[in-house]
C-alpha positions as CSV (number, residue, x, y, z in Angstrom):
1,M,101.3,-71.1,344.0
2,N,98.7,-68.9,345.6
3,Q,97.8,-65.9,343.3
4,R,95.1,-64.6,345.9
5,M,95.5,-60.8,345.9
6,D,96.5,-59.0,349.0
7,P,94.2,-57.0,350.8
8,Q,95.8,-54.0,350.2
9,T,95.7,-54.0,345.9
10,V,91.8,-55.0,346.8
11,E,90.9,-51.9,348.5
12,R,93.2,-50.0,346.1
13,L,91.3,-51.8,343.4
14,R,87.6,-51.0,344.9
15,A,88.2,-47.3,344.3
16,V,88.2,-47.9,340.6
17,A,85.8,-50.8,339.7
18,E,82.4,-51.4,340.8
19,T,81.1,-54.0,343.4
20,R,78.4,-56.6,342.5
21,R,76.6,-59.1,343.8
22,Y,75.9,-62.4,341.6
23,P,73.6,-65.4,342.8
24,V,73.7,-68.8,342.4
25,D,73.7,-70.3,338.3
26,A,74.4,-66.4,337.0
27,E,76.8,-66.8,334.5
28,L,79.6,-63.7,334.6
29,C,81.3,-65.3,331.7
30,T,79.5,-66.9,328.9
31,Q,81.6,-69.1,326.5
32,G,82.4,-67.5,322.9
33,K,81.5,-63.9,323.7
34,T,83.4,-61.0,323.7
35,A,85.0,-59.9,326.7
36,D,84.2,-55.9,328.3
37,C,85.6,-56.3,331.7
38,C,86.3,-59.1,334.7
39,F,86.1,-60.0,338.1
40,L,87.4,-60.4,341.6
41,I,86.1,-62.2,343.6
42,L,85.3,-60.8,347.1
43,A,83.4,-63.9,348.7
44,G,81.7,-66.9,347.4
45,E,82.3,-69.2,344.6
46,V,82.3,-69.9,340.6
47,E,82.9,-73.0,338.5
48,V,84.9,-72.6,335.0
49,R,83.2,-74.7,332.5
50,R,84.4,-74.9,329.0
51,N,81.8,-76.6,326.1
52,V,83.4,-79.4,324.0
53,G,80.7,-80.7,322.2
54,A,77.9,-81.9,323.4
55,E,79.9,-82.3,326.8
56,V,80.7,-79.0,329.6
57,L,83.6,-80.0,331.3
58,K,84.1,-78.7,335.0
59,V,87.8,-77.2,334.2
60,A,88.3,-75.2,338.0
61,R,86.6,-73.8,340.9
62,L,87.6,-70.3,342.1
63,G,86.9,-68.8,345.2
64,Q,87.8,-65.3,347.2
65,G,90.4,-62.9,346.3
66,E,90.9,-64.8,342.2
67,L,91.0,-62.9,339.4
68,V,88.6,-64.5,336.6
69,G,88.1,-63.3,333.2
70,Q,91.0,-61.7,332.7
71,L,92.2,-63.9,330.0
72,A,90.2,-62.6,326.8
73,L,90.8,-59.2,328.0
74,V,94.0,-59.8,327.7
75,D,94.0,-61.6,324.0
76,G,90.6,-60.1,322.7
77,S,89.5,-63.2,322.1
78,P,86.2,-64.6,322.9
79,R,85.7,-65.7,326.1
80,A,87.2,-69.6,326.4
81,A,85.0,-70.4,328.5
82,A,81.8,-70.2,331.0
83,V,81.8,-68.6,334.9
84,V,79.0,-69.4,337.0
85,V,78.2,-68.7,340.2
86,T,78.2,-72.1,342.5
87,V,78.0,-69.7,346.0
88,P,76.4,-67.0,345.9
89,V,79.3,-63.9,345.2
90,T,80.8,-60.5,345.5
91,A,83.0,-59.6,343.0
92,L,84.7,-56.0,341.7
93,V,83.9,-56.1,338.5
94,L,86.9,-54.4,336.3
95,T,85.6,-52.8,332.8
96,R,87.6,-53.2,329.8
97,D,88.8,-49.4,330.4
98,V,89.8,-49.9,333.7
99,F,91.6,-53.1,332.9
100,E,93.3,-51.2,330.3
101,T,94.3,-48.2,332.3
102,L,95.6,-50.6,334.9
103,R,97.3,-52.9,332.7
104,Q,99.4,-49.6,330.8
105,S,99.8,-47.5,333.5
106,H,103.3,-47.7,335.5
107,S,101.9,-47.0,339.0
108,P,102.7,-49.6,341.6
109,L,98.4,-50.4,341.6
110,A,98.8,-50.8,338.0
111,L,102.2,-53.2,338.4
112,H,100.8,-54.9,341.5
113,F,97.5,-55.9,339.1
114,Q,99.1,-56.8,335.8
115,R,102.0,-59.3,337.7
116,H,98.0,-61.0,339.0
117,V,96.7,-61.0,335.4
118,A,100.0,-63.0,334.0
119,L,100.7,-65.1,337.0
120,A,96.8,-66.1,336.9
121,G,96.8,-67.2,333.1
122,I,99.5,-68.9,333.5
123,R,98.1,-70.8,336.7
124,Q,94.9,-71.3,334.8
125,L,97.4,-72.5,331.7
126,R,99.0,-75.3,333.8
127,H,95.3,-75.6,335.5
128,A,93.8,-76.9,331.9
129,T,97.0,-78.7,330.8
130,A,96.5,-81.0,334.1
131,H,93.0,-81.5,333.5
132,L,93.6,-82.4,329.9
133,A,95.7,-85.5,330.5
134,R,93.0,-86.8,333.7
135,L,90.5,-86.5,331.1
136,Q,92.9,-88.2,328.6
137,L,93.6,-90.8,331.2
138,Q,90.3,-91.5,332.6
139,R,88.6,-92.3,329.0
140,A,91.0,-94.5,327.5
141,H,90.5,-96.7,330.4
142,Q,86.2,-96.5,329.6
143,P,85.2,-99.3,328.1
144,G,85.8,-97.9,324.1
145,G,87.9,-96.0,325.4
146,E,90.0,-95.7,322.2
147,P,87.8,-93.8,320.1
148,L,87.4,-91.4,322.7
149,L,91.0,-91.2,323.3
150,R,91.2,-90.4,319.7
151,R,89.3,-87.5,320.0
152,D,90.6,-86.2,323.1
153,R,93.8,-86.1,320.8
154,R,92.0,-83.5,318.8
155,V,90.6,-81.6,321.4
156,A,93.9,-81.9,323.7
157,T,95.6,-80.3,320.3
158,I,93.4,-77.4,319.7
159,T,93.6,-76.6,323.0
160,I,97.2,-76.8,323.8
161,A,97.4,-75.0,320.4
162,G,95.3,-72.1,322.1
163,L,97.2,-72.6,325.6
164,S,100.6,-71.6,323.4
165,E,99.4,-68.7,322.2
166,L,98.0,-67.8,325.1
167,S,101.7,-68.9,327.3
168,V,103.7,-67.2,325.0
169,D,101.8,-63.5,325.5
170,L,102.0,-64.2,329.5
171,Q,105.8,-64.4,328.7
172,A,106.1,-61.7,327.0
173,L,103.9,-59.5,329.7
174,A,105.8,-61.1,332.6
175,R,109.2,-59.6,330.9
176,E,107.5,-56.1,330.5
177,L,106.8,-56.1,333.5
178,E,109.8,-57.1,335.3
179,G,111.8,-54.8,333.0
180,T,109.0,-52.3,334.3
181,E,109.5,-53.2,337.9
182,S,113.1,-52.5,337.3
183,G,113.0,-49.5,335.9
184,T,114.2,-50.1,332.7
């Protein structure tokens, strides 16, 4: 499922968002901080990292045409992960005001943007679930893997609970968008 934003939508978003450049190791999002914007990556690459205890889990790599940092804007919760630049990035910075305007508007641009936000969230949910499963399998086969597996189950339970809440929010948003796009 390719969720990169199409070039026409990107060009229309340029009219409402500031373009910024970020060097390698810049942190676009800090885990635990309040969200004030999200980013549409125009060029470059970022890595999504989540601190779990003393460990840093590399959750995903995102690049051109992908939206990052939007989930905390959708649900108002603190950032669930850090987003760190790995290849110099040029991005559109969509502030909370711009994001909310697009989220609440019924213009074609806003509807397309809302759909993209919902689909990006669903993709991230699926990716996080698959990543957790891979980690559990890897650790179960390490020496002393059973204690790690028990700890991973606790982490997975907490993470899945959060992802389940997000999934409900995203499903509601998708239903709302379908009703809006069909004119109901």
